[in-house]
C-alpha positions, 0 to 999 in steps of 0.5 A: 303766625303759621305752625311749623311742622317737621319732616320724620327726618329733623322730628328724629334728630330733634329726639335724639339731640333732646335725648342726649342733652335731657341724659346728659344732665340728668345721669348728671350731678355735676358739682360745686361742693355736693348736693344734699343726696345721700349716697354712700361714700365709701371709705379708703380701704387699706391693707397692708398685705401683699396681693393674692388670689380671690374671693365670693361666690354666687348666686345658687349652686355650689360647685367645689371651690377651685381655691384653697380656704384660708385656715380659720381659727375658732378661739379668738374674739372678733371677725375673721377680716380681709382687705383687698385693691385692684385696679379697675380703671378700663379704658381711658380714651374714646368713650365717653365719661359716665355721669354727665353723659355729655356728648363730647365729653370723651376721655382723653387721658388720666388723672388717676387710676380707678380701683376696687376695695374689697372687704370681707368679714367672717365670724371666728368658726367662719359659718357666715361673712358678708362683702362690701366692695367699693368701686371707683366708678360712677355707679353699679350697672346691673350687668356688672354686678350679675357678671360678677356674681357669676364668676364669683360662683364658678369660682368660689361655689355658695360662699359668696352670694347676691344676699352677702355681697355688696358691690357699691360706687363711689360715684365718680362722674370721670369714670368711664362709661359703656358698662350698662345693659339697659337702653337709657345708660347704653344710649348715655354710654354712646353704646356698650363697651367690651373692653371698659365691662371686662377690666371692670369685672376683672378688677373688681374680681380679683380685689376679692381674690385678695381680701379672701387670700388674705383674711386673718383674725382682727377686730372692728371698731365704730366711730362717728363725727360731723363733717363740715364744709364739704356739702350743700343741699342743691334743692333746698326749696324740695327739701322744704316741702317735707312736714315742718315738725320732721324737718325741727327735727334736724339741724341741717338740710344736709347729713353732716355725720361721717359713720367710720370702721376701723379694721385691725389685726389681733395685734393692733396693725391696721388692716382697712377701714370703710367711712360713709358721708352723705355727700355728692362727690362729684367736683370734676365738671363737665369739661373734664377730660381726665379720667380720676376718682374725684374727691372721695378718690383723693381721700382715698388716696391721701390716707392709702399713702399716709398708711403705706409711706415709701410705697407708689400709690396703686402698688398691689405690695401694700395699700390702704385698701364749683367747689371752694377751689380755684379750678375743679382740681383744687375744688376736689382737693380741698373737699378730699382733704376735709374728708380726709382729715375726718376719716384720720381724726375718727380712725385714730379714736375709734374705741368702740368695738364692733362685735356679734353676728353677721347676717345679710338678706336680699330680694329682688323686687318688681318695682314697677308693681308694688303695692304701699300701705298708705295706712291700714285702709288705703294703698297706692302703687309704684310705677313703671319708670319714667322720666320727667320733664325737669330731668332734662332741665339739670340742676344748680350744678349742671343746667341743661342746655335748651328751654326744660326748667326745673319744677315743671308739672305741666308738659309742653305741646311740642315736645310731647308732639315729637316724642310720641311720632318718635317713640309712640305715646305714653299710656294713660296708666303710666301719666295718671300714676307719675302724677304729677310728673309731666313725662318726657320719656316713658322709659318704662314702656320702651322695650327695643332694643331692650328695655330703657330702665330695669323693672327688677332691683336689688334690695339688700341689708348686711349686718355686722352685729350692731351695724346695719348696711343698707344697699341702696340701688339709687340716690337719696335726697337727704330726708328720703335717706333719714327716713329710710335709716329710721324706719330700718332702725325702728324694725330691728328695734320691734324684733328685739334688735336694739339701738342698731346703727344703720348706714345708707351706701348708694349707688349699690348693684343696680342704678335707678337714678334718684329717690325723693320723699313723696312730699319733695316729688310734687315739686318735680325738681331735677332729683324729683323728675329722676324718680323713675318709681312714681311719687311712693318709691321711697315708701316703697324701699322702705317696705321692702328694707323693713321686710329685710330687717325683720327677716334678719331680727327674726332668724327667718333669712331663710323664708325668704323668696328671692324674688324675679331674677333680673335679665341679663341682655346680649347684643347690645349696641357697640361703641360709636368710636371705633377701633383704628389702626395707630400711625405714627408721621413719616420718620418717627416711631411711636415715643418719639419726643415732639417736645422735651422737658426743659434742662432745669425745674424749681418745686412748684413747676410743671415738667411737660413733656410731648410724644408720638402716641398711640391710642390709650385704649389698646391698653385695656386690651393689653397690659404688658404695662401697668401704667402709662407713665413713670417719674423717675429720680437718679439714685447716684450711690446705687447707679439706678432709677428710683420711680418716685411718681406713676399715673395714679398719682395726683402730681401726674397728668397724662393728656392724649391729642387725637389727630386724623388717620391714626395719629395722635400725641401724648403729653405728660406733666408732673407738677412738682410737689414741695416734697421734690428733693433736688436731683436728676430726674426723667419721664418714661411714657409707656403704651400700646398701638393697634398694627394691621396688615391687611388681611390679618387681624390687628395686634396690639404692640407695647413700646416705651419711652426714656427722654432726655434727664432733667434736674430740680434745683434750689437755685439757677 
């Protein structure tokens, strides 16, 4: 059979298709219950305090802070604690969701809002402080962190810095993309969305502001316990590659332990909690189009509602800060509830107080050029980034669509040829370094229009007494996490800090895909193919985190070099989906009801109303309204309407249906919960439309709609 040749255009289109498919299935991790990866899946912040102003500082300098410092009291045992939560949802339409990077999986509405939850802890005299921020996004991008640090520096001088501020993503695959600067992720996001980026930065900043302004004396307690029924290891055959003697030390191929911090004021009143649990927190699959925080977010939601009875989800006046179900929504709630129930149990019984000084250490590391000591006489090196063939194969919870297979250790000449003609050939150096990975994309040797993967990454540890939080710029497999924790604990012990509890907080500060053990890397399944710095990546991280642990233990953090500062790129690729003018059908206006609610409903049924809509992404530019919807109940005694639910509630759904030439509809659903009381109700819709009268610039106009009422009854 004659060998087929491809035209340049065909080669280019095939390559783009392969690239998008690969990235789709690669930033991925769809999910069922979980994977065995060790990730942060931090907690359920809680703050029973009114909102206020911001928090943190900086990378270098030290201008005079523009925000007054909270009064700090020195005569107490404990810490100053501040907690804060703020919305960071961003764009909920016309943007791809981050995680699967599946072409066509654009946001088309909202199930729940996304929040940034900040925790500030300071010593009694205010001399040292640390900040941990849990953000309901896919992962923290380097650009996001650098921008937040710059703004903190401008506002607070040197109070909050690169070493004492950790930004950690919860890893929902149902948050908006578009906030990255490296080309691989920009392509996966189908462009850089400044609208979403700014909304996220503002939300993170606001959560820190609130925590900063509401600091008060308090105490921190720690508790631990096992969580069952919430996770699986999706690459058990890779796990079996690890030495049997090592595996024999553990009862499972997943980490079941949850570590929880309980924060209270000196009166014992709740302030907040953070928990870490090694789960891949993704139950919403790649058919989902509604922005939401997934199962870990649902756990946070349940805990915050428990601690703030009578308040709507997301209200700032008070906050804490294929799965087992019939569908992805059911699975999300089942797993979220399992995590919530264990956190609630541990919170209630937490009695071991965290005491001791606060410390932090940070370095930037060029991960493409780390010399790893294998023993006292032999060394190895990390590699320039590259993605292997199995990256495009996906994994058990999200298979690829082409002929790529997990466990591939030999490249395919046809795909190699297409890659070489479009991107050039990978060097012999990178191919040799990455073995046995067959290279699909040699991202570390691609620099147009910007580098495709980061060279410089963050390594960071913060300590609260005997607790060490390691900030990991990626996703660890189970055994990788165990090895790092053990190594860091040993390093602390070597220099006098005994019995340290070490937790791994994943998706922090910059994203670098996966980190497997050397043995798991040899199998070249999905996670190994996504270990971009080569087979010795884990050893390099362990080496660098040992350096940080030693510096903290020996009080020599000041002697650490900062390392090579990462770049901040400009002129990133604009989103592929353009802004368009919104139009209402002739004879209608925005918010008009197209399909009204029925006159009567019972508990368990679904109320649905459809409106003449406008693009919801306009609302990320104009924040006149803080919600797309409300469900309201009429209170006859006061002749007022009481808001019962908003778009942060799990009982509501907001769907946007995009039509042609700027036309669209919006559908609001309310899944009536068992707790709903009989009475008269209404659903309201809030939106923004883009209007343009040439040659004038476009303007964003707000509108709202209040359709007719309906009743909830106990009998017909």
